[in-house]
C-alpha positions as CSV (number, residue, x, y, z in Angstrom):
1,X,91.6,-79.0,-74.9
2,X,93.5,-79.1,-71.3
3,X,94.5,-75.6,-70.0
4,X,98.6,-75.4,-70.4
5,X,100.9,-74.0,-67.9
6,X,101.5,-70.3,-68.2
7,X,105.3,-70.5,-67.9
8,X,107.9,-73.2,-68.2
9,X,107.5,-76.4,-66.5
10,X,109.8,-79.0,-65.2
11,X,109.0,-82.8,-66.3
12,X,110.3,-86.3,-66.7
13,X,111.2,-86.7,-70.4
14,X,110.7,-90.3,-72.7
15,X,112.7,-90.2,-75.4
16,X,111.3,-92.1,-78.4
17,X,113.1,-93.8,-81.3
18,X,110.6,-93.8,-84.2
19,X,107.2,-92.3,-82.7
20,X,106.1,-88.8,-82.7
21,X,103.3,-87.9,-80.3
22,X,100.8,-85.5,-80.8
23,X,98.3,-83.6,-78.5
24,X,94.8,-85.2,-78.4
25,X,96.0,-88.8,-79.2
26,X,96.8,-91.5,-76.9
27,X,100.1,-93.4,-77.2
28,X,101.2,-96.9,-75.8
29,X,104.4,-97.1,-74.3
30,X,106.2,-100.1,-73.1
31,X,109.0,-99.4,-70.6
32,X,112.2,-101.5,-70.5
33,X,115.1,-99.4,-69.5
34,X,116.0,-99.4,-65.9
35,X,116.2,-95.8,-65.5
36,X,112.9,-95.1,-67.3
37,X,111.4,-97.5,-64.6
38,X,112.4,-95.1,-62.0
39,X,110.4,-92.8,-63.9
40,X,107.4,-94.9,-63.8
41,X,107.8,-94.8,-59.9
42,X,108.2,-91.1,-60.2
43,X,104.7,-90.9,-61.8
44,X,103.0,-93.2,-59.5
45,X,104.5,-92.2,-56.1
46,X,105.4,-88.7,-56.5
47,X,103.7,-86.7,-59.1
48,X,99.6,-87.1,-59.2
49,X,98.8,-85.5,-62.4
50,X,101.2,-87.8,-64.0
51,X,103.1,-85.6,-66.5
52,X,105.7,-86.6,-69.1
53,X,107.2,-85.2,-72.0
54,X,107.4,-87.2,-75.1
55,X,110.3,-86.1,-77.5
56,X,112.2,-87.9,-80.4
57,X,115.8,-89.3,-80.3
58,X,118.0,-87.7,-83.1
59,X,118.8,-90.6,-85.6
60,X,122.3,-91.6,-85.7
61,X,122.9,-89.9,-89.3
62,X,122.2,-86.5,-87.4
63,X,124.0,-86.9,-84.1
64,X,127.8,-87.1,-83.7
65,X,129.1,-90.0,-81.6
66,X,129.5,-87.8,-78.4
67,X,125.8,-87.0,-79.0
68,X,124.4,-90.6,-78.8
69,X,121.5,-89.7,-76.7
70,X,120.4,-86.3,-77.9
71,X,116.7,-85.4,-78.8
72,X,115.1,-83.1,-80.8
73,X,113.4,-80.0,-78.9
74,X,109.9,-80.1,-80.0
75,X,107.8,-82.6,-78.0
76,X,104.6,-83.2,-76.4
77,X,103.5,-83.3,-72.8
78,X,101.1,-86.0,-71.7
79,X,99.1,-87.2,-68.7
80,X,99.7,-91.0,-67.8
81,X,96.4,-92.5,-68.0
82,X,97.1,-96.0,-67.1
83,X,100.1,-98.0,-65.7
84,X,100.6,-101.7,-65.4
85,X,103.8,-103.2,-63.8
86,X,104.8,-106.9,-64.8
87,X,106.7,-109.2,-62.6
88,X,110.0,-108.6,-64.6
89,X,109.8,-105.0,-64.2
90,X,108.6,-103.7,-67.4
91,X,105.8,-101.2,-67.3
92,X,103.1,-100.4,-70.1
93,X,101.8,-97.0,-70.0
94,X,99.0,-95.3,-71.8
95,X,99.7,-91.6,-72.5
96,X,97.2,-88.8,-73.5
97,X,98.8,-86.1,-75.1
98,X,97.8,-82.6,-74.1
99,X,100.0,-79.8,-75.3
100,X,103.0,-79.5,-77.5
101,X,106.3,-77.9,-76.3
102,X,109.7,-76.6,-77.0
103,X,112.7,-78.0,-74.5
104,X,114.6,-75.3,-73.2
105,X,117.3,-77.4,-71.5
106,X,117.8,-80.9,-69.7
107,X,118.0,-80.9,-66.1
108,X,119.6,-83.4,-63.7
109,X,118.8,-84.8,-60.2
110,X,117.4,-88.0,-61.2
111,X,118.2,-91.4,-62.7
112,X,115.7,-90.6,-65.6
113,X,115.8,-87.7,-68.0
114,X,114.1,-84.4,-67.3
115,X,113.5,-81.4,-69.0
116,X,112.5,-77.6,-68.6
117,X,109.8,-77.4,-71.3
118,X,108.0,-74.2,-72.6
119,X,104.4,-75.0,-73.6
120,X,103.2,-73.8,-77.1
121,X,99.8,-72.4,-76.8
122,X,97.5,-73.1,-79.5
123,X,94.9,-70.6,-81.1
124,X,91.4,-72.1,-80.2
125,X,89.3,-72.9,-83.4
126,X,85.6,-72.6,-83.8
127,X,84.3,-75.6,-85.9
128,X,81.5,-73.6,-87.4
129,X,84.2,-71.0,-88.7
130,X,83.9,-70.9,-92.6
131,X,87.9,-71.3,-93.0
132,X,88.1,-74.4,-90.7
133,X,85.0,-76.0,-92.5
134,X,86.4,-75.8,-95.7
135,X,89.7,-77.4,-94.7
136,X,88.2,-79.8,-92.4
137,X,85.8,-80.8,-95.2
138,X,88.5,-81.4,-97.7
139,X,90.6,-83.5,-95.4
140,X,87.7,-85.8,-94.7
141,X,86.6,-85.9,-98.5
142,X,90.4,-87.0,-99.4
143,X,90.3,-89.5,-96.3
144,X,86.9,-90.9,-96.9
145,X,87.4,-91.6,-100.8
146,X,90.9,-93.0,-99.9
147,X,89.7,-95.4,-97.4
148,X,86.8,-96.7,-99.4
149,X,88.9,-97.3,-102.3
150,X,91.1,-99.7,-100.1
151,X,94.3,-97.6,-100.5
152,X,97.0,-98.7,-98.7
153,X,98.3,-95.1,-98.6
154,X,96.0,-94.7,-95.3
155,X,96.1,-96.9,-92.4
156,X,92.5,-97.1,-91.8
157,X,89.0,-97.9,-93.2
158,X,85.9,-96.1,-93.9
159,X,84.7,-97.1,-90.2
160,X,87.7,-95.0,-88.7
161,X,87.0,-91.8,-91.1
162,X,83.2,-91.6,-90.2
163,X,84.4,-91.7,-86.4
164,X,86.9,-88.9,-87.1
165,X,84.0,-86.9,-88.6
166,X,82.5,-86.5,-85.3
167,X,85.6,-85.2,-83.3
168,X,86.6,-81.6,-83.0
169,X,88.9,-80.1,-85.5
170,X,92.2,-80.0,-83.4
171,X,91.6,-83.8,-82.5
172,X,90.9,-84.6,-86.4
173,X,94.1,-83.0,-87.3
174,X,96.3,-84.2,-84.7
175,X,95.1,-88.1,-84.9
176,X,95.5,-88.0,-88.6
177,X,99.2,-87.0,-88.1
178,X,99.7,-89.6,-85.6
179,X,98.2,-92.1,-87.4
180,X,99.3,-91.5,-91.2
181,X,102.2,-93.5,-92.5
182,X,104.8,-90.9,-92.8
183,X,108.6,-90.9,-92.3
184,X,109.3,-89.9,-88.3
185,X,111.0,-86.6,-89.0
186,X,108.2,-85.5,-91.4
187,X,106.0,-86.1,-88.6
188,X,108.1,-84.2,-86.4
189,X,107.9,-81.2,-88.8
190,X,104.1,-81.5,-88.4
191,X,104.5,-81.4,-84.7
192,X,106.3,-78.0,-85.1
193,X,103.6,-76.4,-87.1
194,X,100.4,-74.7,-85.7
195,X,97.3,-76.5,-86.0
196,X,96.0,-74.7,-89.1
197,X,99.5,-75.4,-91.0
198,X,99.2,-78.9,-89.8
199,X,95.7,-79.4,-91.3
200,X,96.7,-77.9,-94.7
201,X,99.9,-80.0,-94.6
202,X,97.6,-83.2,-94.1
203,X,95.4,-81.9,-96.8
204,X,98.2,-81.6,-99.2
205,X,99.4,-85.5,-98.2
206,X,95.9,-86.9,-98.4
207,X,95.4,-84.9,-102.1
208,X,98.7,-86.0,-103.2
209,X,97.9,-89.7,-102.1
210,X,94.4,-89.5,-104.1
211,X,96.3,-88.2,-107.0
212,X,98.8,-91.1,-107.0
213,X,95.9,-93.6,-106.5
214,X,93.9,-92.3,-109.3
215,X,97.0,-92.3,-111.8
216,X,97.6,-96.2,-110.8
217,X,94.2,-97.0,-111.0
218,X,94.0,-98.1,-114.7
219,X,97.0,-100.3,-114.1
220,X,95.7,-102.4,-111.1
221,X,94.8,-105.1,-113.4
222,X,98.2,-105.8,-114.2
223,X,99.3,-106.3,-110.8
224,X,96.6,-108.4,-110.2
225,X,98.1,-110.6,-113.2
226,X,101.4,-110.3,-112.1
227,X,101.9,-114.2,-111.2
228,X,101.0,-114.9,-114.9
229,X,104.1,-112.8,-116.0
């Protein structure tokens, strides 16, 4: 895990409409908005470390008309690892999430959004710790069962599960949080939790999906015969 700043940091902000980014994950972004294009120039020309803050736009039913571009305060700071600029001005970025933060306030001075963010330091986990091993084994067991059963409730197959088995605990939890098909506000809720609480939430989600799959399994033959009904 990257060492996070000890105090608040000022970084450019990328507001996303339907994606929540997590630490230890990669996110591909396509930049179209002219104001965000100046952010790309900032990353390339002025910020050698390439920091950006990934935040979620509030949905229309949460904000008022006067708050058309309001964002949630929880976010993830990431480093821009790759940049590709196209002839029409669009840009493609690959951002690697490093740490989560709480937005203290937005600051002006540039065409793109910027924020003063307070890093949230996470506890470090030893994968050999008994409690961590129990939670990890439960997550992997449910994910493996669902993937091997071809359940559509998980967006990955057995190969992906086996790859996740080999990564550290924090990375396993965050990558599953990123990949699971969940409402965006539920993902934001996961982001605000500590790593251990997030792991327990994912464990509950997978356990619930396995329970539903077990209940529906005796009726699958009916779905296969549905064209005959």
